[in-house]
Phi, psi and omega in degrees: 000137182286159176268157171226162180250121181288169180293352177292348183307133179254012177056042180278336178088000181300321182293319181299316181293332184273338185294119183286346182244007177067035183273354185248136179215162180287131176256191182295317183232355178198170176284152182231152180247129175282109185294339178284337179262334184299131179254012176057038182280337179084004181301321181296317180295328181290336182253351183288125182287345181241006177067031183289322179285127179224153177288137178281000000 
């Protein structure tokens, strides 16, 4: 199951740098995950300081 980023995102960019497949990019008000690219590895969740990435 792919990850999504909750509204708790503080746009720090830690998740984007950690994603091994480049599925995360900056959105208008928070970072977003491309569910077609996400491999559900959880790397983003492991580095997020506010726990914004969660499995759908």
